[in-house]
N, C-alpha and C positions, 0 to 999 in steps of 0.2 A: 252666423257664428262669429265672424270677425268684426272688428271695429271699422268705422268708415275710413276710406282711404284718404290720406292727406292730399291737399292740392299740389304740394311739392313732393317730389320723390326724395326719400331719405338717401343720404350718402354714407356708405360704409367704408371703413378702412380696408383697402385691398389686401393688406397683410393679415387681416383678421379672418379666421376660419368662418365659413358659413354656419349659422346656427339657427335655432328656432325663431329668434327675434327677427330674422331676415324675411320671414314669411307672414302673410296675412292669411288666416284660416277662413275659408269661405263656407264649405259645407261638407258633411260626412257623406261618403258614397259607398262604403263597403266595410266589411268586418270579417274576422276569422276568430279562431279560438284564442289567439293571443296577439293578434295584430289588427289594426284598423287602417282605413284609407280615407283621406279627405282631399278635396280640391283646395289648392293654395295658390297664392299669388306672391311672387318675389317682389319685395317692396321697392327695390331700387330700379329693376328693369321692367316691372309690371308684367312679366311673363307668367303664364299659368302652368302649373304642374299638378301631378298627383303625388301625394305624400303618404307613405305608409309608416306607421309608427308601431313599435313592438315593445311591450313592457319587459324590462330587463329581468325583474324578479320572476315573472311568469316563465320567461325563456329558460332561466336557470333551473327552476323547479321542474320543468318538463324536459330537461336535457336537450334543449334546442339551440344553445348558443353557438356551438360549432357549426351547426347547419346554417344559421344566419350568416356566420362569417364566411362559410364556403360559398354561399350564394353571392355575397358581396364581392368576394375574390373574382368570381366569374364575371359579374356584371361590370366591374371596373375595367376589365380587359377587353370588352367587346362594344361595338357600336355599328349599327346597320339600319338601313332604311326601313326594313320590314320587321324590326324588333322594337320592343318597348325599352328604351335606353335609360340607363341610370345617369343622373346629372350630379347629384350630391348625396353624400352620406355623412351623418353627424350624430351626436348623442347629447343627452343631458343626464341628470341624476336618475330619472325614471325610465327613459325610453331610448331606443335606437331608431334612427330615422333613415328612410330611403326616399329620395325625391326623384321622380322619373317623368317621362313623357306623359302628358295628359291626352287621352284619346276619348272623345266625347260621343263616339258612335255606338258604344255598347259592345259587349262580347257576343259571339255567335250563339251561345247558349241562350242568352236573353232573347234574341230574336227568334230562335226556334220556339221558345216558350210563348212568344207573342204570335205564334202561328204564321210567321213569314214563310212564303213559298219561294224558295230559292230556285232560280232558273239554272239550266246547264251553263249558260254563259257566265252567270254570276259565280258559280262554283268553279268554273274553269279558271277565272282570274284568281280566286283564292288559292287554287292548287298551284298556279304559277308563282304567286307571291310567296307562298310558303315553301315552295321548292327552292327559290332563291335564298330564303332565310336558312333552310336546312343545309344548303350548299355552303353558305357562309359559316355556319356553326361547325360543319364537318371540317372545313379548312382550319378552324380553331381547335379541332380535336374535341369538340363538345357534343355529347348526346343529350338531347333535351329530356326525353323519357316521359313527357306528359303532354303530347300534342292532343288536343281535344277542343271542341267548340268553346268551352269555358275560357280557354287560354289564348284565343284568337280575338283580338280587339280591333274594332273598326275606327278609323278616323272619320272626321265629318264628311269627307268625300266618298267614304265607303271602302277604302283600301285596308288590307289586313295587316296586323302586326302581332307577332308572337311574344307572349309574356310568360311569367311564372317559371323561373328557373330553380324552383324549390327542390327538385330532385334531379337536376342536371348533374352530369359527371364528366370528367375529362379523362380521355384515354389517349395514350401516345405509344409510339414504337411497337405497334402490334398488340398492345394490351387488349383485354376483353373485359367488359363489365360482367358482374355476376349477381349483383343484389336484386332481390325481388322488389322492384320499384316501379311505380306508375299508377294509373287508374285502370282497374281490371278490364272494363269493356273495351279499352283502347290499347291494351298491352299485347305485344306480338307473341306468338306461340313459343318462340325460342326463349323468351324470358322465363316462362313457366317450366319449360323443359330443363333449362339450366338450373333452376332451383330444385327440381325433383331429382333429376338424373345426374347432376354435376356436369362434367364435360367442359367444353372450351368457353362457355359464356356466350355473350352476344355483343353486337357492335352497332354501327350507325343505322343498319337496316331497320331497327325497331321503330325509328321515327317515321320512316316512310310507310310502314304498316299502319301506324296511328293516323297518318295523313289520309290513307285510303279509307279507314273507318270513318273519319270525320267527313270526308267528301261524300261518302255513301249516305251518312246520316243527314247531311244538309240537303241532299237531293230527294231523299225518300221520307224523312221525318222520323225514322228509327234506324237502329244500327244493324249491321249485317249479321251479327250473332246476338242471341238473347242472353246476355251476360250481366249478372248483377254482383254486388259486392260480397254477398254471402256464398257464392259458388266456390267450391273448393278447387284448389290448383289441379288436383288429379282429375276432377270432372272436366275442367277446361281443356286439359290435354286430350282427353277422349273426344270432347266436342269438336276440336279442330280436325281430328282425324276421321270423323264420321259425318259431320254436317257440312253441306255445301251452301255457299252463298247464293241467294236468289236475286236475280236482276230483273227489273221490270221491263216489259216489252215496249214501254213508251220512251225509253232512253235510246239514244243513238248507239249504233254499234261501236263507234269510236270511244265513247265514254265508258261503255261496258268493258271494252278491251283494256282501257287504262286502269279501271278499278280492279279488274282481274289480276293485272300485273302488280298492283300495289298490295292486293290482298292474297298474294301467294304465300302459302304456309311455309314453304322452304325458303329461308332467307337467301340462299345461293341463287335462286331463280327469280327473286323479287326485284322489281325496279327500285333501285336504292341509291341513285345519284342524279345529279342535274343533267348530265349528258344522256343518261338512259331515258329519263322522262322526256327530254326534249326530242328524242327520236321517235316517241310514240305518235302514231297517226293523228290522234286527237289534238296534239299540240304542235304539229309541224308547221302550222300557219301562224304561230305566235311570233310577234315581234318582241323579243326578249329585252332589247334595249328600251323599248317603250314601256315594258312592264317595270323595269328597274327605275325608270324616270317617272313612274306614276302617270304616264300619259294615256294608259288604257282606261276607258270609262267603265267604272264598276256597274254591274247589273243591278245592284241594290244600293241605294243611298239612304242612310238613316235620316229620319225626320229631324231637321235642325231646330225645330221648335220645342223640343222636349229633352229631358235628361234620361238616358237609357239605362236606368238602374232602379232598384227597389227603393221607393221613397221613405220606407220605414227606418232606414239607416240614420237619417237625419233626426228623426223623432227620438230614437233610442239614445243617440249621443246627447241630445239636449235634456231628456227627461230621466232616463234610466242609468246612464253612465255615472259611476261613483267618482271617477277622476276625469271629468271632461277636459278635452284639450284646450278649449278656449279659456279655462280657468287655471291653466298650468302655472303661469307666472306667479299668481298670488299663492298658489298651493306650495310651490317650491320655496318661496320666501318664508312662508309660515313654517314649513318643515325645517328650514335652516335655523330659524330662530329657536325652534323647539329643541333641535339637536344640540345647539350651543349651550342650552341650559341644562342638558342632561349630565349626570355624573357618568364617567366612563364605565363604571362598574354596572351601570344600568343599560348598557348597549344591547341592542337586539341580537339576534342570532349571529354569533361571531363568524361562523362558517359562511353564512349568506353574505355577510359584509365583505369577507375576503374574496368571495367569488365576484361580487359586484365590483370590487376594486380591480380585479384582473380584467374583467370585461371593459372597464373604463380605460385601462392601460392598453389593451390589445385591440380595441375597436379601430377599424380602418376608415379614416376620414378621407373623403374623396370630393373633388371639385372639377368636373369636366369643363365647366365654363372657364375656369382659370387656365386650364391646359390649352383650350382653344384660343385664348387671348394671347398666349405666348407666340411670339413671331416665328421662332424656329421650332421645329418638331424634334423633341429630344426623346430618346427611348426611356420609357418609364420602367423602373425596376419592378419586377413581379412581386406582389405581396407575399411575405413568408406565410406558409401554411400555419395556421394558429394552433398552438399546442398547450397553451397555459403555462404559467411561470411560477406558481407556488405549489407547495407540496399537497395541501388539501385539494387544490384545484386539479392537480394531476390525477388524484384518486377519483375525483368526480368525472374527469375526462375519459378515464378508462372505460366507463360505462357506455361510451359513444363509439360503436364499432365503425369500421371503414368498409371499403368496397369488398374486401376479400373475406369478410366475416361470413361463415357458412350458414349460420342460423338467422332466422328473422328476428329482429329486435325493433325497438321503437324507431330507431334511426332508419330502418329499412322497411317500415310499415308501408303496405300498399294503400294508396289513396282510395277512399270510398267512391262510389258512384256519385254523380252530381246530386246535390240536395242532401247528401249524407256526409260529405267530405269535411275534413277539418281545414281544407285549403280556403284561402280568401276568395269569396265570390263578390265581384265588383263590376261596375260598368266601366271603370277606368283602368288605368295601367299600373299594376303592381304585382310583384311576384309574391307568392306565399313563402313562408319560411320553413315549412316542414320538409327538410332536405335529407337526402341520403346519397351515398356514393355508389 
């Protein structure tokens, strides 16, 4: 997709914000309903990343702008060894961009679909690495709310990294989340109870339930409960109270005991912290420092000779895409020339143009590389929660409910089961943008 790399690295002005021209586009690797993902190389450093780009107009039309901004706000504030970390965010006239770690080992959903048989030792390491990731997020007051094989990406050595903060939320000072958010087969019972019965909501325990469902699925090839996207919330509440999880006799007693503790319906009795999971017999022999330093050898290592994603993404980008990324520069120049020749009275939808202008003004630019290159560590001010700044935009924003909205809306929609979801499915590292609080 990109042009040949020059023999000499280009030099960019350090004061200049990172932009689209700083990257060479290599190939498409994923797509969603309004976002796509490609592998890119930064021209000056020659480092490889995954870049997600989201069309501004489509985000506006689907009431997703605030969700994208909320995700950016979270990603700019976190960095951890077992997360897919954000490096840059920038924009142009058409798109918003997120540039993140590139993980070439594929997601665990892809490997399940390739009929990989995960051993207990392989899953044990995934549990440990994700437990450290969840502990880090909990210390940052973040509930991920969408732990599942699709959102756990492997690096080339086989270590697990959590991605996709599209429906993550922040809770502080004893707050509780209340929104119906997640992917149904992986959502904890208390999320459904909170939605139907009201009550006190839910907290960090929901992520540990989802980790239990994921571990069970990796070991057995299917999930502990037969749940699909069309099952009603009321039916799910009854299911959790009447159906018992079945464990296979071929598993060790220790792994069954751990899964039982993770898949405990009552969150008050569930293993839901790093210290609690470390005390489980199955994990008492784990060297947690070695896990953190990635010195534990993974039980499954992806084949380095292939790209672990659907190859049709590249063909669709080249053949079917009406606005291909590799032709962006020519297209924007042509659009600018055409816009300059238009009479102001012939302008397109004024409301849309106002919204696009607010998005342009409020978008949060980010450069982690620049921060790391600064000799002294300075506290970075937390980005202001985006609210919009013009009257028509405020009216538009009112349609986007927050965490405490009692009814289900588009912003609170439950993600569908894999294969049916609007989330981005990719072999690399990028979060979808369908967010709710």
